[in-house]
C-alpha positions as CSV (number, residue, x, y, z in Angstrom):
1,M,0.2,-0.2,-0.1
2,R,1.1,3.2,-0.4
3,I,0.7,5.0,3.1
4,A,1.7,9.0,3.8
5,I,2.5,9.8,7.8
6,F,1.9,13.1,9.0
7,G,4.5,14.0,11.6
8,L,7.8,13.0,11.9
9,G,8.2,12.8,15.3
10,Y,9.4,9.1,17.5
11,V,6.3,7.8,16.4
12,G,5.6,9.1,12.9
13,L,9.2,8.4,12.0
14,T,9.7,4.9,13.4
15,A,6.3,3.7,11.8
16,A,7.6,5.2,8.6
17,G,10.8,2.8,9.0
18,C,9.0,0.3,10.1
19,L,6.2,0.4,7.5
20,T,9.0,0.0,4.7
21,T,10.2,-3.0,6.0
22,Q,7.0,-4.5,5.2
23,G,7.1,-3.6,1.6
24,H,4.6,-0.1,1.6
25,E,5.7,3.0,0.0
26,V,5.7,5.4,2.7
27,L,5.4,9.9,2.2
28,G,6.6,11.5,5.2
29,V,5.0,15.3,6.0
30,D,6.7,17.3,8.5
31,V,6.3,21.2,9.1
32,S,10.2,21.1,10.1
33,E,12.5,21.5,7.2
34,T,15.9,20.2,8.4
35,K,13.8,16.6,9.3
36,V,12.4,16.8,6.0
37,E,15.6,17.4,4.5
38,Q,17.7,15.0,7.1
39,V,15.1,12.2,5.9
40,N,15.5,12.9,2.3
41,A,19.3,12.3,2.9
42,G,18.5,8.7,4.0
43,L,19.4,10.0,7.9
44,A,17.0,9.7,11.0
45,P,17.0,12.9,12.4
46,I,16.3,11.7,15.8
47,T,18.0,8.7,18.4
48,E,16.3,5.7,18.2
49,P,18.1,2.3,18.4
50,G,17.8,0.7,14.5
51,L,16.0,3.5,13.2
52,D,18.7,4.8,11.2
53,E,19.3,1.9,9.5
54,L,15.7,1.4,8.3
55,I,15.3,5.3,6.9
56,S,18.8,4.8,5.3
57,D,17.4,1.6,3.8
58,A,13.9,2.8,2.7
59,V,15.1,6.2,0.7
60,K,18.1,4.5,-0.5
61,D,15.1,1.6,-2.0
62,G,12.9,4.5,-3.1
63,R,10.2,3.5,-0.2
64,L,10.4,6.2,1.5
65,K,10.1,10.1,0.8
66,A,9.3,13.7,2.9
67,T,7.9,16.6,2.2
68,Q,6.8,19.3,4.0
69,K,3.5,20.0,2.1
70,V,1.4,17.6,0.6
71,A,-0.8,19.0,-2.1
72,S,-2.7,16.4,-4.2
73,G,-0.2,13.9,-3.1
74,L,-3.2,11.7,-1.0
75,D,-5.5,11.1,-4.2
76,D,-3.1,7.7,-4.7
77,C,-2.3,6.8,-0.9
78,D,-4.1,3.9,0.9
79,I,-3.5,5.2,4.5
80,A,-2.6,8.4,6.1
81,I,-1.4,8.3,9.5
82,V,-1.5,11.4,11.6
83,C,1.3,11.2,14.3
84,V,1.5,14.6,15.4
85,G,2.4,16.2,18.5
86,T,-0.5,16.8,21.4
87,P,1.2,18.9,23.7
88,S,-0.5,20.2,27.1
89,A,-2.2,23.3,26.9
90,P,-1.9,25.7,30.0
91,D,-5.0,24.5,31.5
92,G,-4.1,20.9,31.2
93,S,-5.5,19.6,28.5
94,H,-4.2,18.8,25.3
95,N,-3.6,21.0,22.9
96,M,-5.2,20.1,19.4
97,S,-4.4,22.5,17.2
98,Y,-2.0,20.5,15.4
99,I,-4.2,18.0,15.0
100,A,-6.9,20.4,13.3
101,E,-4.6,21.7,10.9
102,V,-3.7,18.2,9.4
103,S,-7.1,17.7,9.4
104,R,-7.6,20.4,7.1
105,Q,-4.4,19.7,5.0
106,I,-5.8,16.1,4.6
107,A,-9.8,17.0,3.9
108,G,-7.9,20.0,1.4
109,A,-5.8,17.3,-0.7
110,V,-8.8,14.8,-1.0
111,T,-10.5,14.6,-4.2
112,A,-14.4,13.9,-2.8
113,G,-14.8,11.7,-5.7
114,R,-12.2,8.8,-5.3
115,A,-12.3,5.5,-6.0
116,E,-12.7,4.3,-3.1
117,P,-12.1,6.2,0.6
118,L,-8.9,7.2,2.2
119,T,-8.4,5.4,5.7
120,V,-7.4,8.9,7.6
121,V,-6.0,6.9,10.8
122,Y,-5.1,9.2,14.3
123,R,-1.9,7.6,16.3
124,S,-1.9,10.9,18.3
125,T,-3.0,11.0,21.9
126,I,-6.7,12.7,22.0
127,R,-9.5,13.2,24.1
128,P,-12.6,10.7,23.7
129,G,-15.1,12.5,21.4
130,T,-12.5,13.9,19.4
131,L,-13.4,12.3,15.8
132,D,-16.7,12.5,17.0
133,Q,-16.5,16.6,17.5
134,L,-13.9,17.8,15.9
135,V,-12.2,15.9,13.3
136,A,-15.4,14.5,11.2
137,P,-16.9,18.2,11.7
138,I,-13.5,19.5,9.6
139,F,-13.7,16.5,6.9
140,K,-17.3,17.4,6.4
141,S,-16.9,21.7,6.2
142,V,-14.2,20.8,3.4
143,L,-15.6,17.8,1.4
144,G,-19.1,18.5,2.2
145,E,-22.6,16.4,2.9
146,T,-20.7,13.3,1.6
147,W,-17.4,13.2,3.3
148,E,-17.4,10.1,4.4
149,K,-18.0,8.5,1.1
150,A,-13.9,10.0,0.3
151,I,-13.0,9.3,4.2
152,E,-12.9,6.5,6.6
153,L,-12.1,7.4,9.9
154,V,-9.8,5.4,11.9
155,Y,-8.5,5.6,15.7
156,N,-5.6,3.0,16.0
157,P,-3.3,4.1,19.3
158,E,0.3,3.4,19.1
159,F,2.0,1.3,22.3
160,L,5.5,2.4,21.4
161,R,8.5,2.7,24.5
162,E,11.1,4.7,22.7
163,S,14.7,3.1,22.7
164,V,12.7,-0.3,21.8
165,A,10.5,1.7,19.6
166,I,11.0,-0.8,16.7
167,K,10.7,-4.2,18.8
168,D,7.3,-3.0,20.0
169,F,6.0,-1.9,16.5
170,F,6.7,-5.4,15.6
171,N,5.6,-6.7,18.7
172,P,2.6,-4.5,20.2
173,P,0.9,-6.1,23.9
174,K,-2.6,-5.4,21.4
175,I,-4.2,-3.7,18.2
176,V,-7.0,-1.6,18.9
177,V,-8.4,0.0,16.0
178,G,-11.6,2.2,16.5
179,T,-13.9,2.6,14.0
180,K,-17.2,4.5,13.6
181,D,-19.4,1.6,14.1
182,G,-17.1,-0.8,15.5
183,K,-16.3,-3.1,13.0
184,P,-13.3,-4.4,11.4
185,S,-11.6,-1.7,8.6
186,T,-10.4,-3.7,5.4
187,K,-7.3,-1.5,5.3
188,M,-6.4,-2.0,8.6
189,D,-6.1,-5.5,8.6
190,A,-3.7,-5.7,5.5
191,M,-1.5,-2.9,7.2
192,N,-1.4,-4.9,10.7
193,A,-1.8,-8.3,8.9
194,G,1.5,-10.3,10.6
195,L,1.3,-8.8,13.7
196,D,1.4,-11.2,16.7
197,A,-1.1,-9.6,19.2
198,P,-4.9,-9.8,20.3
199,V,-6.9,-6.9,17.9
200,F,-9.8,-5.2,19.5
201,Y,-11.9,-3.8,17.3
202,T,-14.3,-0.8,19.1
203,Q,-15.9,3.0,18.3
204,F,-14.2,5.7,18.3
205,R,-14.7,7.0,22.0
206,E,-13.1,3.5,23.8
207,A,-10.1,3.4,21.1
208,E,-9.7,7.0,21.9
209,F,-9.3,6.3,26.1
210,T,-6.9,3.7,25.8
211,K,-4.1,5.6,25.9
212,F,-5.1,7.8,28.5
213,V,-5.8,4.7,30.6
214,D,-2.7,3.1,30.0
215,N,-0.6,6.2,30.4
216,T,-2.2,7.2,33.4
217,F,-1.8,3.5,35.1
218,H,2.3,3.7,34.0
219,A,2.4,6.7,35.3
220,L,0.5,5.8,39.1
221,K,2.9,2.8,38.9
222,V,5.8,4.9,39.0
223,A,4.6,7.2,41.4
224,Y,3.9,4.6,44.0
225,A,6.9,2.7,43.7
226,N,9.0,5.6,44.4
227,E,6.8,7.2,47.4
228,I,7.1,3.3,48.9
229,G,11.0,3.8,48.3
230,R,11.3,7.3,50.2
231,V,9.4,5.1,53.2
232,C,12.2,2.8,53.0
233,V,15.1,5.3,52.6
234,K,13.4,7.2,55.4
235,L,13.2,3.9,57.8
236,G,16.4,2.2,56.7
237,I,14.6,-0.4,54.8
238,S,16.0,-1.5,51.7
239,A,14.0,-0.3,48.8
240,K,15.6,-3.2,46.5
241,K,14.5,-5.7,48.7
242,V,11.1,-4.8,49.4
243,H,10.7,-4.3,45.6
244,E,11.9,-7.7,44.7
245,I,9.4,-9.2,47.5
246,F,6.6,-7.1,45.8
247,I,7.3,-8.2,42.3
248,S,7.4,-11.9,42.6
249,D,3.4,-12.0,43.3
250,T,2.8,-12.0,39.2
251,K,-0.5,-13.6,40.3
252,L,-1.8,-10.2,41.3
253,N,1.0,-7.7,41.1
254,I,0.6,-8.3,37.8
255,S,3.9,-7.1,36.2
256,P,7.5,-5.4,37.3
257,Y,7.3,-2.8,34.7
258,Y,7.2,0.8,36.1
259,L,7.2,-0.7,39.7
260,R,10.9,-0.1,40.6
261,P,11.5,2.9,43.3
262,G,13.7,4.8,41.4
263,G,13.6,7.6,38.9
264,P,10.4,10.2,38.3
265,F,8.7,9.6,35.4
266,G,8.6,11.9,32.2
267,G,8.9,12.0,28.4
268,S,6.5,13.1,26.1
269,C,3.5,11.3,26.8
270,L,2.8,10.1,30.8
271,P,2.8,14.2,32.1
272,K,0.6,15.2,30.1
273,D,-2.1,12.4,29.6
274,V,-1.7,12.4,33.4
275,R,-3.0,16.5,33.2
276,A,-5.4,15.7,30.4
277,L,-7.1,13.2,32.3
278,Q,-7.6,15.2,35.2
279,Y,-8.9,18.3,32.8
280,I,-11.3,15.9,31.8
281,S,-12.1,14.1,35.1
282,G,-12.9,17.5,36.2
283,D,-14.5,18.6,33.5
284,V,-17.1,15.5,34.1
285,G,-17.1,15.9,38.1
286,A,-15.2,12.5,38.6
287,A,-12.9,13.1,41.1
288,T,-10.3,11.9,40.6
289,H,-8.0,12.0,43.5
290,V,-5.1,9.4,42.8
291,V,-5.0,10.7,40.0
292,D,-4.7,14.3,40.4
293,S,-2.3,13.6,42.8
294,L,0.2,11.7,40.7
295,I,1.9,15.1,39.5
296,R,2.0,16.4,42.7
297,S,3.9,12.9,43.9
298,N,6.3,12.7,40.9
299,E,7.7,16.7,41.8
300,A,8.1,16.1,45.2
301,H,9.9,12.5,44.1
302,K,11.9,15.3,41.9
303,H,12.9,17.6,45.1
304,F,13.9,14.1,47.1
305,L,16.1,12.6,44.5
306,F,17.8,16.0,44.9
307,E,18.2,15.8,48.2
308,Y,19.1,12.1,48.2
309,C,22.5,13.0,45.8
310,I,23.2,15.9,47.5
311,A,23.4,14.7,50.9
312,N,27.1,15.4,52.1
313,L,28.8,17.0,49.5
314,P,30.5,19.7,50.0
315,P,29.7,23.9,48.3
316,K,30.7,23.6,44.6
317,A,31.4,20.0,44.4
318,K,32.0,18.4,41.0
319,V,29.8,16.7,39.9
320,L,29.6,14.6,36.8
321,M,25.5,13.7,36.1
322,I,25.2,10.3,33.4
323,G,21.8,10.6,30.9
324,L,19.9,14.0,30.4
325,A,17.2,12.7,28.2
326,F,14.0,11.1,29.9
327,K,15.6,7.6,29.5
328,A,18.5,5.5,28.3
329,D,19.3,5.4,24.3
330,S,16.9,8.1,23.8
331,D,17.8,12.1,23.3
332,D,13.7,12.5,24.2
333,L,14.0,15.8,26.7
334,R,10.3,16.6,26.7
335,E,9.7,16.6,30.0
336,S,12.7,15.4,31.2
337,P,12.8,14.9,34.9
338,N,16.8,14.9,34.8
339,L,16.5,18.8,33.2
340,D,15.3,19.8,36.6
341,L,17.8,17.9,38.7
342,A,20.3,19.9,36.4
343,R,18.8,23.1,37.1
344,K,19.1,22.4,40.8
345,L,21.9,21.2,40.8
346,L,23.5,24.5,39.3
347,N,20.9,26.6,41.6
348,Q,22.7,24.7,44.6
349,G,26.1,25.9,42.9
350,F,28.0,22.8,41.9
351,D,30.6,23.0,39.2
352,L,28.0,20.6,37.1
353,K,28.8,18.0,33.7
354,I,26.5,15.8,32.1
355,F,27.2,13.5,29.5
356,D,25.0,11.4,27.5
357,K,25.8,9.0,25.0
358,A,22.5,9.5,23.0
359,L,22.5,13.0,22.9
360,A,23.5,15.3,20.3
361,P,22.6,19.0,20.6
362,E,23.0,19.7,17.1
363,K,20.5,16.7,16.4
364,L,17.9,18.1,18.6
365,V,15.0,19.9,16.2
366,G,11.7,21.1,17.2
367,Q,9.9,20.5,20.3
368,N,12.5,18.4,21.6
369,L,15.0,21.3,20.9
370,G,12.9,23.7,22.3
371,Y,12.1,22.2,25.5
372,G,15.4,21.4,26.3
373,I,17.1,24.7,25.8
374,A,13.8,26.4,28.0
375,H,14.6,24.6,30.6
376,L,18.0,24.6,30.5
377,P,19.5,26.9,28.7
378,S,23.5,26.5,29.2
379,M,22.9,22.5,28.1
380,G,25.5,23.0,25.4
381,A,27.7,24.0,27.8
382,L,27.1,21.2,30.7
383,L,27.7,18.7,27.7
384,I,31.0,16.3,27.7
385,S,32.3,13.6,25.8
386,E,32.6,9.9,27.0
387,A,36.4,10.6,27.1
388,E,36.6,13.7,29.1
389,A,33.7,12.0,31.8
390,T,35.8,9.1,32.1
391,A,39.2,10.9,32.6
392,G,37.6,14.0,35.0
393,A,37.7,13.9,38.6
394,F,34.2,14.6,40.3
395,D,33.4,14.4,43.7
396,I,30.2,12.7,42.8
397,V,28.4,11.0,39.9
398,I,24.8,11.0,39.4
399,D,23.5,8.2,37.1
400,T,20.4,8.6,36.2
401,N,19.7,5.8,33.4
402,G,21.9,2.6,34.7
403,T,24.7,3.2,32.0
404,S,27.4,4.4,34.1
405,K,27.8,0.6,34.7
406,N,29.7,0.4,31.3
407,L,32.2,3.0,31.3
408,A,35.4,3.2,33.2
409,L,35.0,6.0,35.6
410,S,37.8,7.3,38.0
411,S,35.5,8.6,40.9
412,T,33.7,5.2,42.5
413,N,31.3,7.3,44.5
414,V,28.4,6.9,42.2
415,V,24.8,7.4,42.9
416,F,22.0,5.7,40.9
417,T,18.9,7.4,40.7
418,N,16.7,4.9,38.2
419,S,16.9,2.3,41.7
420,L,16.9,3.0,45.0
421,P,19.1,0.8,46.9
């Protein structure tokens, strides 16, 4: 099939690379001139293990090209996948401006008299009711009363974890497809053919709510584990041993993932989706007090880790922080708790240097670049090479992602923030 993907961020670009390996021809669309130029040169503008090779091979074989604008290019497409961002608005809701704008662009690029409908698939996290109340009216306003003859709307949430996104694409935990009537979509079945996962067909709103349920539960698990970890540290109890005992119960406690006391949650999904669910809950009067406490608990844990790291450090101590992105093997700085930790260390007067093997400031683009610079303006001056990190004399090494074990550090005073002792 010929597939257009709108938004070449972590979700869209991973999908583009993976879909080309299945024989599909992909047209990537993004407003960033830099991203488009890099993709057309066979380069991945983000850091994701294995993605460079997929993009390079796809461009070389003519299965992938990128553009900033699409006019009539959708007429020969079977599917258009929307992967644009839905960042947090000031009130905590999702900012839907990118969804609305891309929907208008797609509607304007579709010929009303198509032989068969263009399947427009939304993967961005959106409030339940968005396809009914925002997207469908946009298509109707542009294409007229018979718009559904030209467009088949689908909501298909992604379940990709950064740094293992390619593996997750081909081995998803589940496939959720939301359609107007909850019935299967022929084109979605064809696109997902070969993926071994349970498939759930449902109506739009149940599918739209899936990511809120998943991401808020993941956020809940992280916050809960960190609260228990703080109590353990205060009482002189081994958080590691308590964690070991807790996760041994796979019958009732479900899974060890996101339950290790350690780093706060961050990244592009969990914080904004928790805030958005808080907004929705308040809007409908559901009073979800546990969900409402997650962000506050996470902020408290950020400060706890800061105090935990600097305990007994002399003033102006030399500090090496390993890992600035929100997780290892990723360069995503959006809502990374490590940016907050770095800022606190600087404000306290410590001599800070940072090493992150996956992070190259010159490669950062778009919201990722803007967020990093806005929250840590001196980032470029703080980042050092692996050689400088291993040769330097530091009073303490703060390891945020567990990768210091692979470095020949001269300092033996290492504090791990991703796993409390």
